C-alpha positions as CSV (number, residue, x, y, z in Angstrom):
1,X,31.6,-62.7,30.1
2,X,33.7,-61.2,27.4
3,X,31.5,-62.8,24.8
4,X,28.3,-61.2,26.1
5,X,27.0,-58.3,24.0
6,X,24.2,-55.9,24.8
7,X,21.5,-55.7,22.1
8,X,19.9,-52.3,21.5
9,X,16.2,-52.2,22.0
10,X,14.1,-51.6,18.9
11,X,12.6,-48.1,18.8
12,X,8.9,-48.4,19.3
13,X,6.7,-46.9,16.6
14,X,5.1,-43.6,17.6
15,X,1.6,-44.1,18.9
16,X,-1.2,-43.3,16.5
17,X,-3.5,-40.6,17.8
18,X,-6.9,-41.8,19.0
19,X,-8.6,-38.8,17.5
20,X,-6.3,-37.5,14.8
21,X,-6.5,-33.9,13.9
22,X,-6.1,-32.6,10.3
23,X,-3.4,-30.0,9.7
24,X,-4.8,-26.5,9.4
25,X,-3.6,-24.8,6.3
26,X,-2.9,-28.0,4.4
27,X,-4.5,-29.1,1.1
28,X,-6.3,-32.4,1.2
29,X,-8.0,-34.4,-1.6
30,X,-11.7,-35.2,-1.3
31,X,-13.6,-38.3,-2.4
32,X,-16.2,-37.1,-4.9
33,X,-18.4,-40.2,-4.2
34,X,-19.1,-39.0,-0.7
35,X,-19.9,-35.3,-1.4
36,X,-23.5,-35.7,-2.4
37,X,-24.9,-35.0,1.1
38,X,-22.5,-32.1,1.8
39,X,-22.3,-29.9,-1.3
40,X,-19.4,-27.5,-1.5
41,X,-18.4,-24.7,-4.0
42,X,-20.0,-21.7,-2.0
43,X,-17.4,-19.7,-0.1
44,X,-19.6,-19.0,3.0
45,X,-20.7,-22.6,3.1
46,X,-17.2,-23.9,2.7
47,X,-15.9,-21.6,5.5
48,X,-18.6,-22.7,7.9
49,X,-17.4,-26.2,7.3
50,X,-13.7,-25.4,7.8
51,X,-12.6,-25.6,4.2
52,X,-11.4,-23.3,1.4
53,X,-10.7,-23.8,-2.2
54,X,-7.8,-21.4,-2.0
55,X,-6.7,-18.3,-0.1
56,X,-4.3,-16.2,-2.2
57,X,-2.8,-13.1,-0.5
58,X,-1.1,-10.1,-1.9
59,X,-0.7,-6.5,-0.8
60,X,-3.4,-5.6,-3.3
61,X,-6.0,-8.0,-2.1
62,X,-6.8,-11.0,0.1
63,X,-9.5,-13.3,-1.4
64,X,-11.3,-16.4,-0.2
65,X,-12.0,-18.9,-3.1
66,X,-14.6,-21.6,-2.9
67,X,-13.8,-25.3,-3.4
68,X,-13.8,-26.1,-7.1
69,X,-15.9,-29.3,-7.4
70,X,-15.3,-29.5,-11.1
71,X,-11.6,-30.2,-10.9
72,X,-10.3,-33.7,-10.7
73,X,-9.4,-34.6,-8.1
74,X,-11.3,-32.2,-5.9
75,X,-9.0,-30.6,-3.4
76,X,-9.5,-28.2,-0.5
77,X,-7.5,-26.4,2.2
78,X,-8.4,-27.0,5.8
79,X,-8.5,-23.5,7.4
80,X,-10.2,-24.6,10.7
81,X,-10.1,-28.3,11.7
82,X,-12.5,-27.7,14.6
83,X,-15.3,-26.9,12.1
84,X,-15.0,-30.1,10.1
85,X,-17.9,-32.4,10.6
86,X,-17.5,-36.2,10.9
87,X,-19.3,-36.8,7.5
88,X,-17.0,-34.2,5.8
89,X,-13.9,-35.7,7.4
90,X,-14.9,-39.0,5.9
91,X,-14.8,-37.4,2.5
92,X,-11.1,-36.5,2.9
93,X,-8.6,-38.8,1.3
94,X,-6.4,-39.6,4.3
95,X,-3.4,-41.8,3.5
96,X,0.2,-41.9,4.6
97,X,1.0,-38.7,2.6
98,X,-1.7,-36.6,4.2
99,X,-0.7,-35.5,7.7
100,X,-2.8,-36.2,10.9
101,X,-1.6,-35.1,14.3
102,X,-2.6,-35.8,17.9
103,X,-2.5,-32.1,19.0
104,X,-3.1,-28.7,17.6
105,X,-0.7,-25.7,17.5
106,X,-1.8,-23.0,19.9
107,X,-1.1,-19.3,20.3
108,X,-2.0,-17.8,23.7
109,X,-2.2,-14.1,24.3
110,X,-0.6,-13.5,27.7
111,X,-0.8,-9.8,27.7
112,X,-1.7,-6.9,25.5
113,X,-1.3,-3.2,26.1
114,X,-0.7,0.2,24.6
115,X,1.4,3.1,25.8
116,X,-0.2,6.5,25.9
117,X,0.2,8.4,22.5
118,X,2.9,11.0,22.4
119,X,4.1,13.9,20.3
120,X,7.9,14.1,19.8
121,X,10.5,15.2,17.3
122,X,11.5,12.6,14.6
123,X,14.0,14.0,12.0
124,X,13.2,17.5,13.3
125,X,9.5,16.9,12.5
126,X,6.8,16.9,15.2
127,X,5.4,13.3,15.1
128,X,2.3,11.8,16.7
129,X,3.0,8.1,17.7
130,X,1.4,5.2,19.6
131,X,2.8,1.8,20.3
132,X,0.7,-1.3,21.1
133,X,2.4,-4.5,22.3
134,X,1.5,-8.2,22.5
135,X,3.1,-10.8,24.7
136,X,2.4,-14.3,23.3
137,X,3.1,-18.0,24.0
138,X,3.6,-20.0,20.9
139,X,3.2,-23.8,21.2
140,X,3.7,-26.0,18.1
141,X,2.4,-29.2,19.7
142,X,0.9,-30.3,16.4
143,X,3.4,-29.6,13.6
144,X,6.3,-27.3,12.8
145,X,5.1,-24.0,11.6
146,X,5.9,-20.3,11.1
147,X,4.1,-17.6,12.9
148,X,3.2,-14.3,11.2
149,X,1.1,-11.2,11.7
150,X,-1.3,-9.5,9.3
151,X,-3.2,-6.3,10.0
152,X,-6.3,-4.7,8.6
153,X,-7.0,-1.0,9.0
154,X,-10.0,1.3,8.9
155,X,-8.7,4.9,8.9
156,X,-9.3,8.6,8.4
157,X,-6.5,11.0,8.8
158,X,-7.2,14.7,8.1
159,X,-5.2,18.0,8.2
160,X,-7.1,21.1,9.3
161,X,-5.7,24.4,8.1
162,X,-5.8,27.8,9.7
163,X,-8.1,29.1,7.0
164,X,-10.8,26.5,7.8
165,X,-10.0,24.2,4.9
166,X,-9.1,20.5,5.3
167,X,-7.0,17.9,3.4
168,X,-7.5,14.2,3.6
169,X,-4.2,12.5,4.3
170,X,-5.4,8.9,4.5
171,X,-8.9,7.5,3.8
172,X,-9.4,3.7,3.6
173,X,-13.0,4.0,2.4
174,X,-13.1,2.1,-0.9
175,X,-15.8,1.2,-3.4
176,X,-15.8,-2.3,-2.2
177,X,-16.0,-1.2,1.4
178,X,-14.4,-2.9,4.4
179,X,-11.0,-2.5,5.9
180,X,-7.7,-2.5,3.9
181,X,-4.3,-4.1,4.5
182,X,-2.1,-2.0,6.7
183,X,1.4,-1.4,5.3
184,X,3.9,0.4,7.4
185,X,6.3,1.3,4.6
186,X,6.9,1.1,0.8
187,X,9.6,-1.6,1.3
188,X,7.1,-4.1,2.5
189,X,6.0,-6.5,-0.3
190,X,4.2,-9.3,1.5
191,X,0.9,-9.1,3.4
192,X,2.1,-11.3,6.3
193,X,5.1,-10.4,8.4
194,X,6.9,-13.5,9.8
195,X,7.6,-13.4,13.5
196,X,10.8,-15.4,13.4
197,X,11.6,-18.6,11.6
198,X,10.0,-22.0,11.7
199,X,9.3,-23.5,15.1
200,X,9.8,-27.2,15.3
201,X,7.0,-29.6,16.4
202,X,6.8,-29.9,20.2
203,X,8.6,-26.6,20.9
204,X,7.3,-23.7,23.0
205,X,8.4,-20.1,23.3
206,X,7.3,-16.7,24.5
207,X,7.2,-13.8,22.0
208,X,6.9,-10.1,22.3
209,X,5.5,-8.2,19.3
210,X,5.3,-4.4,19.4
211,X,5.0,-1.8,16.7
212,X,5.0,2.0,16.4
213,X,2.3,3.8,14.4
214,X,3.1,7.4,13.5
215,X,1.7,10.5,11.8
216,X,4.0,13.4,11.0
217,X,2.8,16.9,11.8
218,X,4.1,19.4,9.2
219,X,3.7,23.2,9.9
220,X,2.3,23.7,6.4
221,X,1.1,21.7,3.4
222,X,1.1,23.1,-0.1
223,X,1.5,26.6,1.3
224,X,-1.4,26.2,3.8
225,X,-0.7,26.6,7.5
226,X,-1.6,23.5,9.5
227,X,-3.7,24.2,12.5
228,X,-4.4,20.7,13.7
229,X,-4.3,17.0,12.5
230,X,-6.9,14.4,13.5
231,X,-6.5,10.6,13.3
232,X,-9.4,8.1,13.6
233,X,-8.3,4.5,13.2
234,X,-9.2,0.9,14.1
235,X,-6.7,-1.9,13.6
236,X,-7.6,-5.6,13.5
237,X,-4.5,-7.8,14.2
238,X,-4.4,-11.4,12.9
239,X,-1.8,-13.9,14.1
240,X,-1.4,-16.4,11.3
241,X,0.5,-19.7,10.8
242,X,1.9,-21.5,7.8
243,X,3.7,-24.8,7.6
244,X,5.1,-24.1,4.1
245,X,4.9,-20.5,2.9
246,X,7.2,-21.4,0.0
247,X,4.6,-24.0,-1.2
248,X,1.4,-22.1,-1.9
249,X,0.1,-25.1,-3.9
250,X,0.1,-27.1,-0.7
251,X,-0.1,-24.7,2.3
252,X,-1.9,-21.4,3.0
253,X,-1.8,-18.9,5.9
254,X,-4.5,-19.6,8.5
255,X,-5.5,-17.7,11.7
256,X,-4.2,-19.3,14.9
257,X,-5.9,-16.9,17.4
258,X,-9.0,-14.7,17.7
259,X,-8.5,-11.3,15.9
260,X,-7.2,-8.6,18.2
261,X,-8.7,-5.1,17.8
262,X,-7.2,-1.8,18.9
263,X,-7.6,1.8,17.8
264,X,-7.2,5.5,18.6
265,X,-9.0,8.8,18.0
266,X,-6.6,11.7,18.4
267,X,-6.5,15.4,17.6
268,X,-3.2,17.4,17.9
269,X,-2.8,21.1,17.6
270,X,-0.4,23.8,18.8
271,X,-0.6,25.3,22.2
272,X,-0.3,29.0,22.9
273,X,3.5,28.6,23.1
274,X,3.7,26.9,19.7
275,X,4.3,23.4,21.0
276,X,2.2,20.6,19.4
277,X,0.2,18.7,21.9
278,X,-2.7,16.3,22.1
279,X,-6.0,18.0,22.7
280,X,-8.4,15.1,22.2
281,X,-7.8,11.4,22.9
282,X,-9.8,8.3,22.9
283,X,-8.2,4.8,22.9
284,X,-9.5,1.3,22.1
285,X,-7.1,-0.9,24.1
286,X,-6.0,-4.2,22.4
287,X,-8.4,-7.1,23.1
288,X,-9.5,-10.3,21.4
289,X,-12.7,-9.9,19.4
290,X,-15.3,-12.4,18.3
291,X,-17.0,-9.8,16.1
292,X,-14.1,-9.2,13.7
293,X,-14.1,-11.6,10.7
294,X,-12.0,-14.7,11.4
295,X,-10.6,-14.8,7.9
296,X,-9.0,-11.4,6.9
297,X,-10.0,-10.2,3.5
298,X,-9.2,-6.9,1.7
299,X,-9.2,-5.1,-1.7
300,X,-6.7,-2.4,-1.1
301,X,-3.9,-1.3,1.2
302,X,-3.2,1.8,3.3
303,X,-0.3,3.1,1.1
304,X,-2.6,3.2,-1.9
305,X,-5.2,5.0,0.2
306,X,-3.1,8.0,1.0
307,X,-4.6,11.1,-0.6
308,X,-4.1,14.8,-0.9
309,X,-7.7,15.9,-1.4
310,X,-8.6,19.5,-0.3
311,X,-12.0,20.4,1.0
């Protein structure tokens, strides 16, 4: 018996997926011989087919670029694997270096809410604030990835003076139109805020994301007495994922959930006792939207839209 040895069992190879899924946000090569019946190079057409040529993001702009069919080899990012048709999938060059997975990563919105807006002192300055929150379940069943958040904003903030004049504090209307990227401070230099580090494949966790949006209420501006301040805003929140944010040549940020929209319409002014209070309030509670663009694009940001225009 002392000469009997137990042999370790060979590790079985991982099963191949029956219906492999392409990795969203990854750049694949395309076989040019099979593209005749599915022409690319138009952004809208490419998006409808789940592909993008590139998706560069900065705090100045977010732009969707069409697939460049003149380059060799032709390459495209998959931004939504569910939209890829069977003929188009057959054009993708899938070998051992191009990932395929049996499952998709999924982000589930468990709960979303918003506390009532308040006026309180912050650094001895009356400040209007509101705080939406999102409870999420993040499941990386497909591949390891990093979760991030990106927000677009449509806003008008105005100071009303005692003499009847007004001053625009923030106005996101631009020549190009459309919403702008929301930045909460000058220290922010990236359009997407990571929500934690990389989550390994097969892991699950619950996350709570909350933020505070504020507007200070000065007693006077440029020597003019402030009578009231109004805020009218709509935010579109995008939860994004990226399997390699340090490799923009190989990976891009892609949406991992329907956009979530929230907003507020507020007017604050002083009561008879001099205390600033909310005199008008209308809220858009956070909820998933099928009307907001699935791919966030912008040509400006909220910090650059701050103004001091008198009227």
